[in-house]
N, C-alpha and C positions, 0 to 999 in steps of 0.2 A: 547569753543569746536573747535577744527581745520576742516578745510574744505579742501576739494581736490578741482583741477580743476570743477568739474561738481555742486559743492554744495551740493555735500552731504557730511553730517559726517564724519571725518575720521572715518577709520576702517569699514563703514555700507555697503553695500551690496545694490544696486539697483534692488529692486524686485519688484516696481510700474507697472510691465506688465503681471506680472506671478499673480496664483490664492491662496488661500490660500494651506499653506502646510500641507498638512496627514500625513508625512512620511519626517523625515530627518536621513542623515547616514552621517559620517566623514571619510576620508578616506588619502591615502597617493596616489599621483600619482607623478610618476617621482621625487621621493624627496618633493613634495611639499606636503602640507595639503589641501584636497575637502573638499566642504561642497555639499551633494547631497539632492534635495528637492523633494518629487513630493506631486502634487499640486493639487487640488479640478479639478481642466479640465484639469486631466487626461496628464498633460503635467511636465517632468523630467526638472531639472535644473543641473547644476553644475558649482561652481566658485570656484576658485583657493585663497584660503583664505590667500594666502603671496602676490598675486597684487589686489586683491580684488576684479577680472573680472570673469564674467562668462565666462566660457568654452565650454560649450554645454545647446543643448537645443533642447530636445525632446520628439516629439509627436506620437502618435499612437496606444501604448501599452495597453491602455484602463485603466482602474481605480487602482489605485498606494494605495494597503493596507500599506506597509513597502517595504524598501531597506535595502541594503548592498551594502560597497563598499569595489571589490577583491585586492586580493593584485597586481593583474594584472593587474588593469586597467581596471576593468569593473564592472559596477552594477548590484546588482540581485535585480530584482523587482517581488515580489510578489505583484500577482493581484487576483480577480474574476475569472480568466482564469487558474492559478495556477505562476510557476516561468518564469519569461523570464532573459536571462542574454544581455546587449548590453555595446559593447564597448564605451570607452569615453577616450578623449586624440588624440592622433595617431597613 
């Protein structure tokens, strides 16, 4: 298997510092495919799937039950307190 300089297998996302993902959503941001994940520790992370780099980490939104990536570069977060919209990227 090919590896990248940090020792991770090529194509892998480094998720060693985040909790278990309870919700996943795929979408596009500025023409790039992204993956957003809502974790058991109430943190949301988003990765650019082209570069395999994390583009944001968001915390403080509470429990994440479900996620959606919108066409205008936001993440809709469904939690115990309702739905919250948060901007990702620039």
